[in-house]
N, C-alpha and C positions, 0 to 999 in steps of 0.2 A: 103766388105761383099758380100757373094754369096747367091743367092736365087735359090732354086730348082724350075724347071718348074713344075707347077701344084701342088705345095706344099700348103696344106691348113691346117687350124687349125683342131685339132682332139679332140674328147672327149676321155678321158682315160677310161671311164666306172667307174670311182671312184668318186661318189658323186659330179659331177659338175666340176671336174678338167679339164681345157682346156690347151692344149699345142700347140705351134706353133713356126715356124721358124721366127726369127727376120728379119724384112724387112725395118726398118726405124731407123733414128738416135734417135728419141724419144724412141723407144723400146730399143735401145742400152743403153740409159740413165737409163732405168729400170734395165737392166742387171748389169750395174755398181753400181747402188744403192743397189741391193741385194748382190753383191759381197762385197761391202764396209761394209755393215751391218754384214755379216757373217765372212769374212776373216780378216777385219781390226778391227772393233769394238769388236766383240764377241771373236774371236779366237786369235787375235794379230799375225796372220800368216804372214802378209805382211803389208806394209804401203801404197802401191799403187796397185790398181786393174785395172788401165786404160792403163798402158804402156806395155801391152803384144803385141809384134809385130805380133803374129799369129792371133790376133783377126780379122784382116781384111781379112784373107784367110780362115776363119772358118765358120761353121754353128753354130749359137747360138739359143738355144731354151728357151722360156719363158713358165712359167706355171701360170695359174690364178685359184683362188678358190674364189667363192663368189664375183667375179668381181674385185678382187685385185690381182696384180702380186705378187707371193710369192715364186717362184722358178726359177732357171736357170741352164743351163749347156752348154758346148761347145764341139764340135767335129771338129778336124782338120784332113784332109786326106793327107797322104804321100804315093803315089802309091796305093797299095792295102791294106794299113793299116790305121786304124783310131785311133786317140788318144783323149780320153775324159778327159777334165779338167774343173775346176771351177764349179763343181756341188754344188749347194747351195740352201737351203730352209730356209726361215725366221723362226727363233726359235719357234715362237708361232704357226706355221703351220706344224711342224714336227710330224710324226706319223700318218699322214692322207692320205698317198699315193702320195704326191706331188713329192717326190724324185724318186719314182718308175716310175711315169708317165713321168718325164723328161728323165730318163734313157731309158725307152722303146721307146720314140720318137727318142733319139740319136741313139739307136741301129737300129731302123727302117731306119734312114738316112744312117747308115753304110751299111745295106743290099742293099738299093737302089743304093748306090755308088759302090757296088761290093767289099766291104772290105772283106778280108780273115781273118783278125785279128784286134781286137780292144784292146787297152791297156789303163791303167789308173794308177795313184798313189792314193791309197785309204788311208784315215786316218784309223788307225787300229781299232778304235771303230766301224767302219762301215764295217768291213770285211765280216760279215755274210750277210749283205745287198747285197754287190756286188757278193758274192758267190751264193746267191739266184738268181742272174741274169746271172749265168753261167761263172763268172770270177774265175780264179784260181790264187793263189799267186805264184810268181816266185822270187827266190832269197831271200836275207835277208831284214829285216826291216831296215828303215833308218829314220833319223830325218830331218824334214823340218820345219823351223820356230817354233822349240820347240814342234812340234807335231809328234808323231811316224806315219810313213807311210809304206805301202807295195805296191810294184809294182805288178800289176795283169794284166792278159791277158785273152781274150776270143776268141776262134776260132769260126768264123761264119759258119753257115750251108752253104754247097756248093750247 
């Protein structure tokens, strides 16, 4: 797990949502708990959320609302490109700006790392959410774990 120098938690400006880069194993346990709740229990997308080999080379963001960790996401850098994956918000906290706060933090990390392009695989029900963040669909939709997805990309401001 990598930690940016000088990275601090930030207020998102959305009713007390805090986001920060994960720096401890205890925080990674929170990441895995949210992933499990959303991607295993709720969506049946996968059975295992811990065996992603890129986890150790990536930046993970957690979000808290009212003192409880409720959202997460990850960005991995490959040269001048970033790939966002595992964006998840606990069901009872959706629609309150948590996902946007996580994404804004991940995009801020991409800018700080000098990324020229950021990509992700969006579940199609969330296309308008990602489009509102500047992502555009590329190619055809595809199925992953019985859920339709769309590859999307965003060029970063130079």
